[in-house]
N, C-alpha and C positions, 0 to 999 in steps of 0.2 A: 570770560563775559565780553560781549561785543561792546566796544567803546564808541561813544558818540563822535562822529566826524569832527575834526578840528575846526573846520569852517563853521559848522553849526554852533559849536561852543563859542567861537569868537563872536558870532552874531548875537547870541544871547547875552554874553558877558558885556560886550561893548555897548549894548542897548541900554545898559543901566538896570536891567532886571535883577541882577545879583552881583555882589562884589566878589573880587578874587579871593579875599580872605575867607569869605563864607564858603566858597567852593572848595577850599583846600581839603585834600583827602589823602588817606593812606591806601587808596584803591581797595584791594580785596582782603585787607587784613583787619577784621573787626576786633581782633584781640590786642592790637597794638595799643600801648598806653602812652598817649601823647597829650592828654588833657582834653581831647575832643570826645564828645559823646560817642558811644560805640556805633550808633547808627550812622554817624558822619564819617566813619572810617571806610565806608563802602563807596563805590562809584555812584555818582548822582544821576546816571543816565536815565534810568527808569523814571525817576522823579521829575527830571527835566522834560522828558517826553510827555508825562501826564500834565505837567504845569502848562505846557504849550496848548493843550487841548481844552483848557478850562476858560470859561468866561470870568469876568470880574466877580460877578455874584457867586459863581461856583467856587472861586478861590476863597472868597470871604467865608462861604459856607463850610469850607474844610476846617475852619477853626471851631465849629460848633459841635459840642458833645452833649447829647441830651440823655435824660434818665429813661431807662427802660426797665420796667418791673414785670417780668413774665407772669407773676402771680396775680397781677391786676386783671388779666383776661383780655379777651378779643377786642373790646372797644378801645382799650388803651393801646393795644398793638396797632390798631388801624390808624390811630393818630400818628404813631411813629412811622408807619408805612408811608404816610403822606409826606412827612418831613424828609424822608429818604428819597422818595419818588420825585416830589415836586421841588423841594428846596435844596436837595443834594448835600445834606449835612455830612460832615466828615467823620463823625463818630458817635458812639453811644457808650454810656456807662451803665453797667447792668446791676440791678438790685435784686430784691428777694425773689427766690424761685428755687426749684429743685434742679439737679443736674440736667435731667431730660428737658425740663421746661426752658432752661437757660440755653442749652445747645440748640434746641428747636427754634427758639426766638432769634438767636444769632444767625443761624443758617437762613432763616426766612428773610431777615433784613439784609444780609449780605447778597442774597440773590437779587434784591431790588436795587442794589447800589452799583453804579457804573464803575466807580473807583472803590476798592475795598474799604469798608468801614473800619476805623480804628476803634477797637472794643476795649474799654477800660473797666476797672473794678477797684473798689476799696478792699484790698486783700491783705491787710496788715498782719493777720494771723492765718493767711491762706484764704482761699475763696469761700471758706466756711463763714467768713464775716458777712457774706451776702447769700451764699448758696447752702441751704440747710443740711443737705446730705453729703457734703464734702468733709474731709477730715479737718479737725481744728489743730493748728500748730501752736506752740507756746506764744503767749503774749510777749510783746517787745520788752516789757519791764522784767519779765521772767528771764528772758535771754540776756538782758542787761545785768541782772544779778549773777547769772551763771558765768557770763563773760567767757564763753567757750567759742573761740573764733571758728575752728574747723566745723564744729557741730552747727553753728549758725549758718555757715555757708551751705552745708548739706541740706538744711531745712529750706534755705532760699532756693536751692536747686530743685528740691522737691516741689516747692510752690511754683517754680517756673515750669516744670514738666506738667504739673496739674493744669496750669493756665493754658499751656499749649494744647492740651487735650480738649479743653473747653472752648477753644477758639478765642481766647482773650489775649490781647497783645500788650496792654499797658496796665501796670499795677501802680496805684497811687500809694506807693510804699517805697522805702521805709519812712517812718516818722523820725526825723533827726533833731527835733526840738529837745533842748536840755531842760528837763522839768525841774527847775530850781525852786518852784513855789509849791509847797505841799497842798495849798488850797486851790490849785488849778483845777477847774471843773471839767475841762475838755480834753486835756492831754493825759496827764497821769500815767496809768498803766500802759498807754500807747507809746510811751517814750522808753528808750533804752536806759535812761537815767540822767544824772546831772554831771557826771565826770566827762569833760570834753574829749579827753584822749580815748576813754573806753567807748564812748558813743561813736566817735569817729572810726574806731577799729571795727565795731560791729556794723556800722553803716557800710563800710567798705565790703565786708563779707556778704551782707544782704544784697548789695548791688551786683557784685560779681557773680554771686550764685544764681540770681534770676537771669542775668544777662548771659550766663552760660547757656541758657535756653532761649536766647534772643527775645526775652521779655523786656519791654521798655520799663524803666524804673523812674520813680519820681520822689525826690526828697521834699519833705514838707515840714513846717509851714514857714517859709522865709518872710521876714528876717529872724523869726524865732518866737514861738508861741508858748514857750515853757514858763515864763515868769508873768503869768496873767491870773487874774481872779474872776474874769468875766468869760462867759461862753460866747464865742463869736457867732454861734447859731442864733443868739438872742440879742446881742448888742455888740458894739465896737469896743474891744479891750484896748487899753493903752499900755505900752511897754516903755517904762521910764528907765531906760538904760542908755548910757553914752554910746556913741558910735565906736569908740575905742573898745569898750567892754564887749559889745556885740561882735566886733571884728576878731578880737583875741580869744573869745570864749565860744559864743554861740555859733560862729561861722566855721569853726574848725571842722565839723562833720561835712559841711558843704564843700569845703576845700578838698577834703579827702575824697568825697564822692565824685567831685569833678575830675580828679586825677585818675580815677578808675573808670571813667566814662559814663557817669550817670546820665540818663536820657533826659531828665526833666527836673524842674524845680516848681513846686506849687507855691503860689503867693498866698500869704495869710491875710485875712481881713483884720489888720492890726493898725492902730494909730501909734506911730513911732516918731515922736517929735525930733529926736536926734538925727533922723534921716530925712524927714520931710516935715517942715514946720507948718505946712499949710493945713494940716489936719486931715488930708486925704488918707484913706486906708492904703496900706502898702500895695494891695492888689490893684489899686487904681492910680498908683503913683509912678509916673514916668521917671522921676528922680531915683526912686528906689530900684525900679526894674532896669532902666537903661543905663543910668550912671553908676549905680553901685553893683547890682548883680551882673550886668553884662560887662561893664568896663573894669571896675575895680576887682571883682572876683573872677573876671574872664570866663564867665559861663556862656558857652555857645549852644547849649541844648535848648529844648523846648521850655518855655515859660508857660505855666498853666495857672489859671485863676482858681482859687477855691470856689466852692459853689456860689453862683451869683444870686441864688434865691435865699441866702442866709440873711437874717435880720440885721446883722452888723452893717449891711449895705441897704437893704430894702427899707429900713427905718429912715434913711436919709436921702435916697435917690429913687427915681422911677425905674421900672423894669428895663425899658429900652435904653434909658440914659446910663444905667449901670453897665450894660453890655458895651455900649460905645466907649465909655470911659476906660473900661478894662482893656478893650482892643487897642485903643490909641495909646494907652500907657505902656504897651509892650507885651501884653500876654499873647501867646501864640494860640493857645487853646482856651476856649471859654466853656466852663462847666455850668450846666443847668440854666442856659438862657431861657427866660420865661416866654419871650415872644420872638420866635425865630424869624418869621417873615419880616416883621417890623425892624428887627435888629439888623438883619442883612441890609435892608434898605437904607437905614440911617448911616451905616458904615460906608455904603456905596456913595451916599451923598457927601460924606466927609471927604472921600477921594475927590469928588467933583469940586468940592469947596477948597481943596488944597490943604485940608487939615492932616492928611496922611497921604503919602505918595504910593503909587501903584508898585513902585520898586520895593517899598517896605512890605506891602501886602505879598508880593512875590517871595520875599525872604521868609515871611511867616509860613506861607503855603508850602514852600520848598522844604522847610524844616519838617513840616508835618508829613509830606509825601516821602521824604527820605526815611523818616521814622517808620512809615508804613512799609516801605520796601524792606527795611531791616527785619521788621517783626512779622511781616505777612508773606512777602514775595520771596525774599532771599532764602535759599536753602542752606542752613548752617549744618555742615557735615562734621563739625567738631564738637557737637554736644556730648557731654560726658555720659557714660553709662551709669544709670542710677541703680544702686543696690538697695532693695527694700529693707534689708537688715541694717544697712548703714544709716538709713533714714530713721528706722526704729530706734537705733542706739543714739543717734543724734538727739532725738527728743528725750529719750530716757536720761541721757547725760545732762541735758539742760535742766530738766525738772529736778534731778538730783543735785547738781552743782548750784542751783539757785537757792536751795534751802539755807536759810540764814539763822544762826542761833544768836538771839539777843539777850539770853540769860541762861546761865548754867552754873548752879551752885553745886559743882562736883556731882551732878546728877546724871549727865550723859558721859559715858554709856551707863545704862542701868546695870548696877553690879548685883543687886539682890533681886532676882526674879521670883523668889519664893514669896510667900505671904499672900495676902488677900488683894487681888488686883481688879480694877474696874476700868473699862474703856467706855466713855460716854461720848457719843456723837451728837452734836447739836446743830440743827439747821439743814442737815443733808445726809446722804448715804455715806457712811464711813467704812463700808465693807472691805475696801482694799487695805485700809489701815489695819482693820481687825485681822484680816488674813495674814498680813505680814507679821503683826505682833504675835500671833499664835505660834509662829515658828520658834519663838524665844520664850514664851511664858504662857501660863493659863490665866484667863481673866473672864469676869462677868462682863456683859455688854448691856448698855442702855441707849435709848434714843429719845431725843426730845426735839420738837419743832423749834422752840425758842428756848433761850436760857432762862427766861422767866418761868416757862413750863417745867424745865428741868429742876429748878429749885422748888417749885410748888409741889411737884409730884414725888421727887426723889430725895429731898433734903435730909430725911431721917436715915437714908441708906448710906450716904456719903461717909459718915463717921465710922462705918464698919470696914473701911478699906485702908490698907497700908499705902498702896500706890494707885493714883487716879490719873489716867491718861485722857485728857479732855480735849476734844477736837472741835474747833469752831469752824463751821463749813458755810461759806457764803455762796449762794446760787449765782451771784453776779458780782462783777468787779466795778460796775458803774458807781459813781459817787452818790447817787440818790439813795435815800433811806439808810443813811449811815453805812454805805457800801454793802448793804444787804446782810450785814452781820446779824446773828440771832438776837432778837430783842432781849435786853437786860444782861448782855454777856459780861460787861464790866462789873456789874453788881454781883453776878454769880461768882466770879473769880474771887471777889473780896469776901464772900460768905463761905468759901470752902473751908473744911475743917483744918485746924492747925496741925493735927497729928498725922495727916496724910502727905505723902510726897506727890505734889501736883506737877504734872507735865502738860504743858499747853502747846498745841499745834494749831496754827492759824492758816486755813486754806481760803484765802481771799485777798482782796486788795490791801496791801500793807499801809496805805494812807489812812486806813481806819485806826491805826495805832498812833497815839499821840504822845504817850509818856509811859513810865514804868509803874505808875500808881496802881493800875489794875492788876499788875503781875507781882505784887508784893508777896503773895503767898505761894507763888509758883516756884518750883525748884529749877525748872527749865522752860524756855519759850522758843519755839521754832516757827519762823515765817516761811510759808510756801508760795506766796504771791498769787496763786490761783488754785482752784480746786480741780484736780485731775486724779484719776486712779493711780497713775504712776507716781505723782507727787505724794499721795497718801502712803503708798507702799514704801517709798524711799524715806519718808519722814519717820515711819515706824522703824525701819532698818537703822536709820541714823541714831535714833534714841537708844536703841539697844546695842549700838557700837559696831555695826557691820561696816561702816566707813566713817571717815573723818570729815567734819565740816570745817571749811576754811573761808567760806564766803563772807563778804562784807556788804553792807547796804549800798545799793547803787544810787540811792536818793536820800534826802534828808526828810525824816518824818517829824522831827521836833528837835528842840535844843539838846535833848538827851540822846536821841537816836539820829545821829548825823551821818551823812554819806561817808562811807569808809569804816563805819562801826560794825563790828561782828566779832563773835567769840569763837576761837578755834577749839575744837574738841579733841580729846586724846586720839591717838592712832587707832585704827580698826583692830579688833581682836576677836570678833565673832564672825561666823560665816556670813558672807554677803550673797544675796540671790540676784543674779543679773543675767544679761544676755551674752552669748559668746562674743559678739562683736566688740564688747568692752575690751577684750583681749586681742582684737583684730582677727578673730576667727569666725568664719561663717558656720551656720548650722550644718551646711552640707559637708563640711570637713569632719563633722562628728556623726553624720547620718549613717555611716557604715555600722555604727554600734547598733542601730535599729535593725539592720539587716542580719547581723550576727545573732542578736537576740531572737528575732523572728524565726530564724533558721532553727535555733535551739528549741523554741516552743513547738514548732511544727514536727521536729524529730522526737518530741516528748522527752527532752532532756530535763525539763522542769515545766511546771504548768504556768509559772509567771515569775516575775522578778522585779527588782528595783536596781537602777543604776544611777549613781551620783558621782559627778566629776567636778572638782574645784581646782582652780589654779590661783595662786597668790591670795588665797582666802576667799575667792569668788566662785560661787557655784554657777557653772555655765552649762551644765547638763544635768537634769534631774527628771528622770522618766520612770514611770511604772508601766509594766507590760503584762499582758495575759491575765490569768485568774489565779485564785488561790488553789483551785483544784481543777482537774481536767473536765469536770462537768460544766465549767464556764458559768457558774452561778454568781460568784463574788469576784468582781474585778479587783486586781491589785491597784492600789493608789499610793500616793506619797506617804500616807499615814499607816499603811499596812506594816505589821510588826512580824519580824522573823526571829526564829531561834538561831542565834549567830554561832552556836557551838563553840569550837576551840578559839574563836576570837575572844572569848571570855578570858583566855589566858593573858591577853595584853590589856584589855580594858578594865579588868577587875584585879586579878592577882598581881600581874607585873606592875600595873599602875600603883597598887597599894604598897608594894615593896619600894617603889621609887619614892613615894610620899614618906614612908617610914625612914628611908635613907636620908632624905632631906631634913628629917627631924632628928637625925643622928641615932636612930633606933634600929638600924639595920645596915648590913654590909654584905655585899656579894662575896667577899673574901672570908666570910665566917663559915661555920659548919652547921649542919642541922642540929647537932647537939648543943651548940651555943644558944639556940633559941627554943627548941622543944626537947631538951634533954630528957624530960620526964616521959616522952614518947619513944625516943630512939635509944635510950640508955641500954648499954650492954648488947647492942646490935652493930652490925657493920655499917648501918645507916647513920650512926651517930657522927661519923667522921666525913660524911659526904660534903664536899665543898659546894657551896651554894651556887657559885658561878658555873661549876660543872653541871649541877642539876638543872639550872635555868637554860643551859645550852644543850641539854639532852645528851650529855656524855658522862653521866655519873654511873652508868652500868645498870640502870633500872630496867625491869621487864617492860616491854612496850605497852602491853595491855592485859588486864585481867577481867574476865567476865564475872564480876562479883555476883550478879543476879542469879546465875545458874544454881548456886548453892542454896538459894532461898526458894527454889521451886520444888513442888511435889507433883509428880506426874505432869510436868510441864506447866503447872499453874502455881501462882503465889501461895506459899505455905500459910495457912490460916493461923498458925502459931505466931507468925511474924507480921501478917497483913490483916487488914479488915476493910470492909466496904464503907465504913464511916468512922470518923475520929472518936476514940474513947480511950480512957485509961492512959496507957503508955504508948498508944498507937495513934499519934497525931501528925506524924511526918508525912506530908502529902507526896505521893508518887505520880498519880494520874487521876483522871476523873473517877470518883468513888473508889479510890484505892489509896489506903494509908498504911504506913509502915511503922514498925517499932522505932521509938525515938532512940537517938544516940547510936544508931547502927553504924555510924561513921567510925566508932571505935573498933568495931569488928573488921571493917574494911582496912583500917590502918594495921591491924594485927596480921591480916592476910598479906598485905604488902611487905611488912617487915619479915614475914616468914620466907619470902623469896630471896634466894641468894643473889648477890650483885654479880653482874656480868663484867666482862672486860671493859675497861674505861675507854670507850670510843663512842662516836656519834651514833645514837639510835633514838629516834623519836619516841617519847613516852609521855602519857598523861599523868603517870603516878606521882611525879614530883609535886604536882599542883595540889594534891591532897595535903601534902605537908605545908605548902605555901599558905593554904587556907588557915591551917592551925597557927602558923607564925603570925599572920595578919590579925587573927582574932585574939590571940594572946597579947600581942603588943598593943593593939588598939582598945581592947576591952569591949569590942562590939562584934556582933555577927558580921560576916563578910558582906552580906547583902546590905545591911544597914550602913556599914562603914563606907562602902563605895558610893552608895546613894547620898549619904550625908556629906562626904568629902568631895565628890566629883559631880555626879549626875544631876542632883537636884539644884545645887547652886549654879551649875552651868546652864540650867534650863533645858537639859536633854531629857524630855519627858518620857519618851518611850524606852530609853536605855535603862535596863535593870533586870533584876530577877523577879520572878512571880508576876508576870504581866497581868494575870487575871485579877490581881488585887486592885488594878487601876483601870483596866480596859475591858470592853466587851469582847466576847469570844470571836465575833465576826470580824474584828479588826486584826486578829492574829492568824497568820497562815498556819495550817496544820502541817505536821511532819509525816511520820510514818504510820501506816496501818500495821501496828505491832501484832504479830501472830506468834511470838515466841516468849514474851514476858508479860506485858500488860494486857494483851489480847483486846485491844481497842485502838481506835484512831487516836494517836497522841496529838492533842490539840490544846495549846495554851500551857502545856507542861513541857519541861525540858525533855528533849529526845534522848540524850545520853543516859544510858542505864545507870552508870555509877553515880552521876549527879542526881538522877531521880531518886536514888536510894538514900540520899542525904538531904531530904526536904527540898530538892530542886536547886540547891545552892552549892555548886562545885567550884573549886578553884580553876578547873579546866573547862567547865561548861555550865550552862544555866542562864546566861545573860541573853535577853531578847532586845531587839532594837529595830527601829526604822532605819533606812539608809541615810536619811538626812541627819539624824541624831548621831549615828556612828561616825559620819563624816565630821560632825562638830567635835567629837572627842579627838579624832585624829588631827583636826586642825589645831586643837590646843597643843598637841605634841609638836606640830610644825611651827607653832608660834613660840616655841621655847618654853612652854608651860603656862602661857597666859591665855585667858579667854574671858571676854566680857569685862575687861578692866581689872580682873583678879588674877593673881598668880597661884597656880595649883601645884606646879612642879618646877624645879630649877632646870635651866637649860643644860647645865653641866651634867646633871643626873640623867636627863633624857639622852644626851649625847653618849654617855657611858653605856646605857642599856641598849640603845639602838645600834651601837657599833658592833661589827663582827668581832667576837671574843677570841676565836681561835683559828682564824683563817691562816692558811688555805684549807686545812683538813676538815674544818667544821664551819659552815657558812653562817651559823646562827648567831643572833644577838642574845642578850640576856632576856629571855622571854619572847623576843621578837624573831620572826623569820626574816631572812635576808635573801637577796638574789644569789644565784650560784656564783661561786668565786671564779671558776673557769668553766668553759664549755657552755652547753645549752641545757635547757630544761629548768626545773625549779618553779617557784610560785610566781615569778615576775617576768615580764617581757625583757628581752635582751637590751632594750633601750633604757630601761630603768637604771639609775645610777647606783653605784655600790653603796652609797650612803642611805639608800631607800630601805624601808622596813614595813612590816605589816604582819598579817597572819591570814590563814584560810580556815574554813570550818567544814566539818564533815557533812553538814546539812546542805551545803552548796553555797557557801559564802566566801567572800574575800574582802579584805580592806588593805590598802597599800598607800603609803605616804612617802614622798620623795623630797627631802629638803633641798637637794641640789636644784631641782626644777620647780619646787614648790607645788607639786601636783598631789592631789588627794583623790583617791579613787575607792569607791565602795560598790560591791556587787552582792546583792542578797537574793537568795532563792530558796525554795524548798525542794531541791532535786530528789530528796529521799521520799517524797510523796509519789505514789503510795508505798513504794518499796525502796529500802536503802541499797538494794542490789542494782539500782539504776545508776550506772556510772557514765552515761552518755555525756554529761556535763564535762567530766574530766577527759574523756576520750576525744571529744570535739574541741577541747582546749578553749572553751568559750570565754572563760574569765580572762585568760591571757591574751586572746585575740582582741577582746575589747580594749584591754590595756594597750596593745600595740597601736590601735587607732588613736587612742588618747594621746600617746606620745608623738605620733606622727603629726597630730594637729596642734599640740600645745608646747611641745619641747622647744 
């Protein structure tokens, strides 16, 4: 950059227009941290040149920033045109309008201005605070509760980028007031909190983030607006704090902001006797601005008055008098001057009268011009690249981490998801909470506009529920009308039935919470600070144990709920549904999965599928592709249910044996005869070692087509089958096809009639017919009831289980094969495997159906060492035993579980999977795989057998393993 000639500099400086100390610069290094504002670290040449070109009136006018409201229309804009054209004002502050209206207005006014206008905005939660169609970022209090520094900076960067795009240069943000008074009517949710250290840290991140995009920042409201009970828009509040207290507590954020180069400080309209005993508001006090802010706090940036049309001032001073007092007191920028022409004239007269020197005016003007150069003219080529996913995660992270549990009577996480459940949303739309909760439980839902209505309309229903999830949703966080909480909410909570477990989530301003009296009947209470879809989603996930709450209150609500109070919930044990960026992974790193799946669908390897991927218990990829059939009539979604075929072996049979082993009722080192001797007695099967059988090396025949012996001329024998249930034919095989009861005994006889082969690894379903008998004999329950009561139902895995048509509509279930050899129909909603179909659809080897998400939940329980939702289902030691390779290297199998190949290539898992990983595949086109070393959980479900089981393209194209390769490349 061209440097101003030394002679010219000498003339300006020696003339007294500006002091050497004010001129000091770090030349072209705006990122240098030396306590100077960022804009003063650049060369002042452009500003000095512009300063020389201005008349005295024009210099004064540079300090004037007037309100512009695009929505007010043409007559309003013409008035502003005149202020720019005639009076050469220095800036505007934009108010209500759309993005297009705002951009158009800014461009219009910039074209009329000789020197670029400084455009400001109150953008505390982004430009949405004033521009209706811009995105809303978290409120400062929400960020204060979350206390996530990196995420806060990301949001600030996004705000900075947004303001760049709009043509806005100065954000009157952040609010750095410590809100120590719960009754404060004007700061409240706009503050980061009351802990000086935390507020200072978040202040730093907000300032640095916006300044990364050359946006001027403004800390407000000095000397501290947090401990007031009057609204300065209406009257002048008094702050009764000592100077020592203000210095040691309230000013810590200002000191931190100064060190990172904050551009400006806004003066509050506050009476602070400890700083100025004259009664002058701080915004008009030369003592407060010049002696304290400038000299003691060493702040060299812009000083900006709060709005000069606020009643804190206008009640006591005239419009023009206010402007003059603010200017002479040391403010560089004057907001909302009511009478621009008259105010410029009176300040000019003050120069002529010697009340203020032209040198001081030059200093003010030069600060403004240098700020303009930094924010408007200077091309910052060091702006960070913003990633939309990082911004998305930053917001998600803040809404999640802000959640504060203020009561938990061992209720979070919800352990018992069974029973009668109700979600009632009062005051607003709670659909995001509902959707998240439905991942874990079933519930009825109700809505009421007010709590008073909820009681009047639904009071007789409440007693019918075991668990009630009550959400209080406030449409606004402003303090008026009891913070917009639904009318009668406290009374409603006290009237709720004693016999229900009551979970209360509050989506609104926490200052509406005064004490615990209203929550006496609640088992758990969660504060969300504001109402957002993400906050609702995360509140539901928190309640059900998808993640742990550790947050404490950033503010004091009452003597009972003081800053620093919060209840830590147990560690996460259910699946959490989140975005990949939580793991530092972009969606693009997993996007190859989409390509692999799309290729498979186009090749007709399967009509549709589900893919679920989790790491560390966090679901970061959950997608449904294609349709249930090739006619494209029913799209696959996350709730579609698939026949998972041989995965039944691990989620039903093997899991049951592990449970029985934990109860000391089973051992892998026993024999078949030890448990079902009445079935195997006097046969070679009696001495089969169960560990051998569970690893497919007991010498069993691989497969027997049991159904063929029940056909006559290729059709089901009417002696064994019927089209409707009656007499002893009630065992359902398929639609309108029932079989003789207890045919399982005949199947076992056939198995036992087959001689055992040599003891070596050979995959076989047959051992699981025996496993089923063992489980049912030991538990005293049918296998389907046992696994449902022991695992699926209490875990909240609603779609996982046998006989899906007992609970779900046919359209939710993907069909399997068009059977032309046995059932002679489309197998839809009934187990595909013929042997399992012949035993009422409940096989030890097949018969279980599931959605991808619920199957992933079961596998996560295994990865968690047997825990899920705060309950222990299996011991870690037993899981470790069964999932370990039992006879490596000759046999890769675990006990019931499949494993990666021990050496070489091939097998069910990608080469990147660890040797400790385990899972199983299914004939219908399914795979589930869990890796405890990398904590990766992967599920692929399809119906590749539709319409024919002879379609092996899924296997030949290696689609399931290719997807797993991508997962490991991204997440390992």
